[in-house]
C-alpha positions as CSV (number, residue, x, y, z in Angstrom):
1,X,120.7,107.3,112.2
2,X,118.3,107.3,109.1
3,X,115.4,104.8,109.2
4,X,116.1,101.9,107.1
5,X,112.8,100.2,107.3
6,X,112.4,97.6,104.4
7,X,109.0,97.4,102.8
8,X,107.1,94.0,101.7
9,X,108.8,91.8,99.1
10,X,106.6,92.9,96.6
11,X,107.9,96.7,97.3
12,X,106.1,97.8,94.1
13,X,102.8,96.6,92.9
14,X,100.8,97.5,89.8
15,X,97.5,99.1,90.5
16,X,94.6,99.7,87.8
17,X,93.4,103.0,88.5
18,X,89.7,103.6,87.6
19,X,89.6,107.1,85.7
20,X,87.4,108.4,88.5
21,X,90.2,107.1,90.8
22,X,93.0,108.8,89.0
23,X,90.9,112.0,88.4
24,X,89.9,112.5,92.4
25,X,91.2,115.5,94.0
26,X,91.6,115.8,98.0
27,X,91.0,118.6,100.4
28,X,94.2,119.5,102.6
29,X,95.0,117.9,105.4
30,X,97.9,119.3,107.2
31,X,99.8,116.5,109.2
32,X,102.6,116.2,110.9
33,X,126.0,108.4,98.8
34,X,128.4,109.3,95.9
35,X,127.2,107.9,92.8
36,X,123.9,106.0,91.5
37,X,122.8,105.2,88.1
38,X,119.7,106.9,86.6
39,X,117.0,104.9,85.4
40,X,113.9,106.1,84.1
41,X,110.8,104.4,85.5
42,X,108.2,103.2,83.0
43,X,105.9,105.7,82.1
44,X,102.4,105.6,80.5
45,X,101.1,108.5,78.1
46,X,99.3,109.7,81.4
47,X,102.6,110.5,82.8
48,X,104.9,113.7,82.4
49,X,107.7,113.4,80.5
50,X,110.2,115.9,82.0
51,X,113.5,115.2,80.0
52,X,115.3,115.1,83.2
53,X,117.3,112.1,84.4
54,X,116.1,110.8,88.0
55,X,118.0,108.6,90.5
56,X,116.8,105.4,91.1
57,X,118.2,101.8,92.0
58,X,115.4,100.0,90.3
59,X,112.8,100.8,87.8
60,X,109.2,101.3,89.2
61,X,106.4,99.6,87.5
62,X,103.4,101.9,86.6
63,X,100.2,100.6,85.4
64,X,97.5,103.5,84.3
65,X,99.6,106.2,85.7
66,X,100.1,104.9,89.4
67,X,102.7,102.8,91.3
68,X,102.2,101.5,94.9
69,X,105.2,102.2,97.2
70,X,105.4,100.7,100.6
71,X,106.3,102.4,103.8
72,X,106.3,99.7,106.4
73,X,103.2,97.8,105.7
74,X,101.3,101.0,104.5
75,X,100.7,101.3,100.7
76,X,101.0,104.8,98.9
77,X,99.6,104.9,95.4
78,X,101.9,107.5,93.7
79,X,102.2,108.8,90.3
80,X,105.5,109.5,88.5
81,X,105.4,113.2,89.2
82,X,104.5,112.6,92.9
83,X,107.8,110.2,93.1
84,X,109.8,113.3,91.5
85,X,108.3,115.6,94.1
86,X,109.1,113.4,97.1
87,X,112.5,112.8,95.8
88,X,113.6,116.4,95.4
89,X,111.8,117.1,98.8
90,X,114.2,114.4,100.4
91,X,117.5,116.4,98.7
92,X,117.0,119.9,99.6
93,X,114.6,119.5,102.9
94,X,112.4,122.5,101.9
95,X,110.8,123.3,98.9
96,X,108.3,126.3,97.6
97,X,105.3,124.6,96.5
98,X,105.1,127.0,93.7
99,X,108.6,125.9,92.6
100,X,107.6,122.1,92.8
101,X,104.7,123.2,90.2
102,X,107.4,124.8,88.0
103,X,110.1,122.4,88.0
104,X,108.4,119.0,88.8
105,X,105.0,119.6,86.9
106,X,106.4,122.1,84.4
107,X,104.0,125.0,85.5
108,X,100.9,122.8,85.1
109,X,99.5,124.0,88.4
110,X,96.2,122.3,87.6
111,X,97.9,119.2,87.9
112,X,100.6,120.2,90.7
113,X,97.9,121.6,93.4
114,X,96.0,118.2,93.8
115,X,99.0,116.0,93.8
116,X,100.7,118.0,96.5
117,X,97.4,118.0,98.5
118,X,97.2,114.2,97.9
119,X,100.8,113.8,99.2
120,X,99.7,115.9,102.3
121,X,96.8,113.7,102.6
122,X,98.7,110.5,102.7
123,X,100.7,111.8,105.6
124,X,104.1,111.9,103.1
125,X,104.4,115.9,103.1
126,X,103.8,118.6,105.4
127,X,103.2,122.3,104.3
128,X,103.4,125.4,105.8
129,X,102.9,129.5,105.0
130,X,106.3,131.2,105.9
131,X,106.5,135.2,105.3
132,X,108.7,135.0,102.2
133,X,110.8,137.7,100.1
134,X,109.8,141.5,100.8
135,X,107.2,140.3,103.0
136,X,105.4,138.0,100.7
137,X,103.7,134.8,102.4
138,X,104.6,131.7,100.2
139,X,103.6,128.1,101.0
140,X,106.8,125.9,101.6
141,X,106.7,121.9,101.8
142,X,108.6,119.5,103.3
143,X,109.0,115.8,104.2
144,X,107.4,114.1,107.1
145,X,109.0,111.5,109.0
146,X,106.8,108.7,106.9
147,X,107.6,110.6,103.5
148,X,111.3,110.1,104.6
149,X,111.0,106.3,105.2
150,X,109.1,105.9,102.1
151,X,112.1,107.4,100.2
152,X,114.8,105.2,102.1
153,X,112.7,101.9,102.4
154,X,112.1,102.1,98.4
155,X,115.6,103.2,97.5
156,X,114.3,106.3,95.5
157,X,117.7,108.0,96.1
158,X,121.2,106.5,95.9
159,X,122.6,105.2,99.2
160,X,125.2,107.9,99.5
161,X,122.6,110.9,98.7
162,X,121.7,112.5,102.0
163,X,118.2,113.0,102.6
164,X,116.2,115.3,105.0
165,X,112.7,116.2,106.5
166,X,111.0,118.4,108.6
167,X,111.0,122.3,109.2
168,X,114.0,122.0,111.2
169,X,114.9,125.8,111.3
170,X,111.8,128.0,110.6
171,X,113.8,131.2,110.5
172,X,116.0,129.7,107.8
173,X,113.2,128.1,105.7
174,X,112.5,130.5,103.1
175,X,116.6,130.7,102.3
176,X,116.5,126.9,102.3
177,X,114.0,126.9,99.9
178,X,115.5,129.2,97.5
179,X,118.4,126.5,97.3
180,X,116.4,124.5,94.8
181,X,115.7,127.3,92.4
182,X,119.5,128.0,92.1
183,X,119.9,124.5,91.8
184,X,117.8,124.4,88.7
185,X,119.2,127.5,87.5
186,X,122.8,125.5,87.8
187,X,121.7,122.2,86.3
188,X,120.2,123.8,83.4
189,X,123.5,125.0,82.5
190,X,125.3,121.6,83.2
191,X,122.8,119.9,81.0
192,X,123.2,122.3,78.3
193,X,126.9,121.6,78.1
194,X,126.2,117.9,78.1
195,X,126.8,117.3,81.8
196,X,124.7,115.0,84.2
197,X,124.2,116.0,87.9
198,X,124.7,112.9,90.3
199,X,124.6,114.2,93.8
200,X,123.6,117.3,95.8
201,X,125.4,118.1,98.7
202,X,124.0,120.7,101.2
203,X,125.7,122.7,103.7
204,X,124.9,120.4,106.6
205,X,126.4,117.6,105.1
206,X,129.7,119.2,104.0
207,X,130.1,121.0,107.7
208,X,129.6,117.5,109.3
209,X,132.2,115.9,106.8
210,X,134.7,118.3,107.0
211,X,134.6,118.8,111.0
212,X,134.9,115.0,111.3
213,X,138.1,115.1,109.1
214,X,139.6,118.1,111.0
215,X,138.8,116.0,114.6
216,X,140.5,112.8,112.8
217,X,143.5,114.4,110.8
218,X,144.0,117.6,112.7
219,X,143.9,121.4,111.9
220,X,147.1,121.1,110.1
221,X,145.6,119.0,107.3
222,X,143.1,121.8,106.7
223,X,144.3,122.4,103.0
224,X,144.1,118.6,102.2
225,X,140.9,118.2,103.8
226,X,139.5,121.0,101.8
227,X,140.6,119.7,98.5
228,X,139.1,116.3,99.5
229,X,135.6,117.8,99.6
230,X,136.2,119.9,96.4
231,X,136.6,123.3,98.6
232,X,139.3,125.8,98.8
233,X,141.4,126.7,102.0
234,X,141.0,130.3,102.4
235,X,143.0,132.3,105.0
236,X,143.2,129.7,107.8
237,X,139.5,128.4,107.2
238,X,137.6,126.3,104.9
239,X,134.4,128.2,103.7
240,X,131.5,126.2,103.2
241,X,129.0,127.0,100.3
242,X,125.2,126.5,100.6
243,X,125.1,123.8,98.1
244,X,127.6,121.7,96.1
245,X,126.6,119.7,93.1
246,X,128.7,116.8,91.7
247,X,128.1,115.8,88.1
248,X,129.7,114.3,85.2
249,X,130.8,116.0,82.4
250,X,130.4,115.7,78.5
251,X,133.7,113.7,78.6
252,X,132.8,111.6,81.8
253,X,135.1,113.2,84.2
254,X,133.5,114.0,87.6
255,X,133.2,117.5,88.7
256,X,131.8,119.7,91.4
257,X,130.6,123.4,91.5
258,X,130.1,125.1,94.9
259,X,127.4,127.5,94.7
260,X,126.4,130.4,97.3
261,X,122.8,132.4,97.7
262,X,124.1,135.6,98.6
263,X,121.3,138.0,100.7
264,X,121.4,141.4,102.3
265,X,122.3,140.0,105.6
266,X,125.5,139.3,104.0
267,X,128.4,141.4,105.2
268,X,131.4,142.3,103.2
269,X,134.0,140.3,104.8
270,X,131.8,137.4,104.6
271,X,131.2,137.9,101.0
272,X,134.9,138.3,99.9
273,X,135.6,135.3,101.6
274,X,132.8,133.2,99.4
275,X,134.5,134.8,96.5
276,X,138.1,133.8,97.4
277,X,136.8,130.4,97.8
278,X,135.6,130.2,94.5
279,X,132.1,130.0,95.1
280,X,129.6,130.7,92.2
281,X,127.5,133.7,93.6
282,X,123.5,133.8,93.0
283,X,121.3,136.6,94.6
284,X,117.7,136.9,94.9
285,X,116.1,139.6,92.1
286,X,117.3,143.1,92.6
287,X,120.2,142.5,94.7
288,X,123.0,142.1,92.1
289,X,123.8,145.7,91.8
290,X,124.5,145.8,95.7
291,X,126.4,142.9,95.8
292,X,128.5,144.2,93.1
293,X,129.3,147.4,94.9
294,X,130.4,145.5,97.8
295,X,132.8,143.3,96.0
296,X,134.1,146.3,94.2
297,X,135.1,148.0,97.7
298,X,137.3,144.9,98.0
299,X,138.6,144.8,94.6
300,X,137.4,141.4,94.0
301,X,135.5,140.2,90.9
302,X,133.0,137.2,90.5
303,X,130.2,136.0,88.1
304,X,127.0,137.0,90.0
305,X,123.7,135.5,88.8
306,X,120.1,136.6,89.8
307,X,117.4,134.1,90.6
């Protein structure tokens, strides 16, 4: 069960930073819901204006660029960007540090690097180096248990948005980190069409809910169970995507799209199952042509996008 610790009554406190405190950088210290409204925290001229709606159940008061959020009886002084980074890490479990710099800080690495180091220093984030695509090492980040408690205690995500922490499966960390980039690509399309993302559902959560319903209603109800979760029943199975995005359309309708990140390790039969399930396929850079050949052999067509 998720930790639901409550913070002090004055959960959000104003903090006036001195300029020297705001500019202080720290050395690295490595240490170990369906719908909600989007409210933009009150920002100052020193905070990034990223143009994206962010989920929060209450406006967070800022003073001179920072707010103090409590986890148990410990206060953490955070910028708006740091709060955004923590929120995204909670939703996706693992994100590449460079991707946080690109999507949260809009490629302003001179600001991203010290702020991520500060989150590590405060014990809210843990980082690790993993072998990335083509054997190139890359730094990944995840929430610590303290960081996860901070997110839940301060209601920084909707109650029905599942949240995660920790490098649970190191061998899958790089694949999991790429889901964040895939999400960003798809959300850019959704917002360009007038939509607004509501909730992120990872495969862990979908599998849990689908299996729960199969136990409850029986195997014969699989087609209905699939439809209930925005999925398609295919040849006796309910294929589960890597990621599902629930969003509001321009007209206010609620829609879902299922995304799959297809790597070189996928076999033809598995890819075919994903296509028949209606998943939108993304591939790492350079894998698109190979995937098209695999689908051609099965006489299948699908939209394939490259990260």
